[in-house]
Every structure is written in structure tokens, then in C-alpha cells.
LOVO-631293 format. One record per residue (C-alpha): residue in one letter; x, y, z; residue number from 1. Coordinates in nm, 2 decimals. Example, Ala and Ser with C-alpha at 12.3 -4.5 7.8 and 13.67 -1.06 7.14 Angstrom:
% LOVO-631293
residu	x	y	z	num
A	1.23	-0.45	0.78	1
S	1.37	-0.11	0.71	2
END
This chain:
% LOVO-631293
residu	x	y	z	num
M	-1.33	2.48	-3.40	1
D	-1.67	2.33	-3.31	2
K	-1.85	2.42	-2.99	3
E	-1.78	2.08	-2.83	4
M	-1.40	2.14	-2.87	5
E	-1.43	2.49	-2.74	6
Q	-1.61	2.37	-2.43	7
F	-1.36	2.09	-2.38	8
G	-1.08	2.35	-2.40	9
R	-1.25	2.57	-2.14	10
D	-1.31	2.27	-1.91	11
L	-0.95	2.16	-1.94	12
L	-0.82	2.51	-1.86	13
Q	-1.05	2.53	-1.56	14
S	-0.93	2.19	-1.44	15
V	-0.56	2.30	-1.47	16
R	-0.64	2.62	-1.27	17
E	-0.81	2.42	-1.00	18
M	-0.51	2.18	-0.98	19
K	-0.27	2.47	-0.95	20
A	-0.48	2.61	-0.67	21
G	-0.46	2.28	-0.49	22
K	-0.83	2.19	-0.54	23
A	-0.83	1.82	-0.60	24
A	-1.13	1.67	-0.78	25
R	-1.09	1.35	-0.59	26
V	-0.87	1.21	-0.31	27
T	-0.75	0.86	-0.32	28
R	-0.65	0.69	0.00	29
V	-0.45	0.38	0.01	30
E	-0.48	0.15	0.30	31
V	-0.16	-0.02	0.41	32
S	-0.22	-0.39	0.46	33
E	-0.15	-0.57	0.79	34
A	0.14	-0.76	0.62	35
A	0.30	-0.45	0.48	36
H	0.27	-0.26	0.81	37
A	0.42	-0.56	1.00	38
R	0.71	-0.58	0.75	39
Q	0.77	-0.20	0.79	40
R	0.77	-0.23	1.17	41
V	1.03	-0.50	1.15	42
G	1.24	-0.30	0.90	43
A	1.29	-0.58	0.65	44
S	1.28	-0.61	0.28	45
Q	1.01	-0.83	0.13	46
S	1.25	-1.12	0.07	47
E	1.40	-1.09	0.42	48
F	1.06	-1.07	0.59	49
A	0.92	-1.36	0.38	50
K	1.21	-1.58	0.48	51
L	1.18	-1.48	0.84	52
I	0.81	-1.58	0.87	53
G	0.84	-1.88	0.64	54
V	0.64	-1.79	0.33	55
S	0.73	-1.72	-0.03	56
V	0.80	-1.37	-0.15	57
R	0.50	-1.41	-0.38	58
T	0.27	-1.50	-0.09	59
L	0.39	-1.20	0.10	60
Q	0.33	-0.98	-0.21	61
E	-0.02	-1.11	-0.24	62
W	-0.09	-1.03	0.12	63
E	0.06	-0.68	0.09	64
Q	-0.13	-0.60	-0.22	65
G	-0.46	-0.72	-0.08	66
R	-0.52	-1.00	-0.32	67
R	-0.50	-1.27	-0.05	68
E	-0.54	-1.27	0.33	69
P	-0.31	-1.45	0.57	70
T	-0.48	-1.71	0.79	71
G	-0.41	-1.90	1.10	72
A	-0.06	-1.90	1.23	73
A	0.05	-1.65	0.96	74
R	-0.20	-1.39	1.08	75
T	-0.08	-1.44	1.44	76
L	0.28	-1.40	1.34	77
L	0.20	-1.08	1.16	78
R	0.03	-0.95	1.47	79
V	0.34	-1.03	1.67	80
A	0.55	-0.85	1.41	81
E	0.33	-0.54	1.44	82
Q	0.31	-0.53	1.82	83
H	0.66	-0.66	1.90	84
P	0.89	-0.61	1.60	85
E	1.20	-0.66	1.81	86
A	1.09	-1.03	1.86	87
L	1.12	-1.09	1.49	88
R	1.44	-0.88	1.45	89
D	1.60	-1.10	1.71	90
L	1.54	-1.40	1.50	91
S	1.73	-1.28	1.20	92
END
């Protein structure tokens, strides 16, 4: 085995030992979007929530995944859903 492969093997073993010891090389944090948080607060599925606020499921998914941002009345409605989820639950 050449020296590069030996070093690779040692590095790999060291990485496994660190993982088992709970030492993460990096930490990934995922921010929950405003739309996803609002939907969770209301307690609805994506299709239920999309219907409730009058948008397509695809639009809601785009908002939740951060590919698009809600604007205007949709943003206001999401804030209402976050702060007063019972108001939207009463509509369903």
C-alpha cells in the first residue's frame, strides 16, 4: 500500500473515532421558514394550509423551502397564522 493510502486510512479511522466521541467536524443548522413555521402553528398539512390561505401547494412548498418569498397579503396572512393560529383553524 502506498503512503497516501496509509495516510488516508489513518485519517479515516481518526474521523470515525471523533464521530463516536461526539466530536462533529461541522454543525449544520437549518432555519425554518416563516411559511413552514406558520403552517406548523396551525397544525395543517401542506395541502390543507395551502387551500386555507388560497395558494397552490407548489407555491407553499417554494416558500417553505426558501426558493421564493411570500409578498403582500400572503406575508400578512402568514404573520396572522404564526401569531394567532386559532384564527386560521376556525376557518377550516
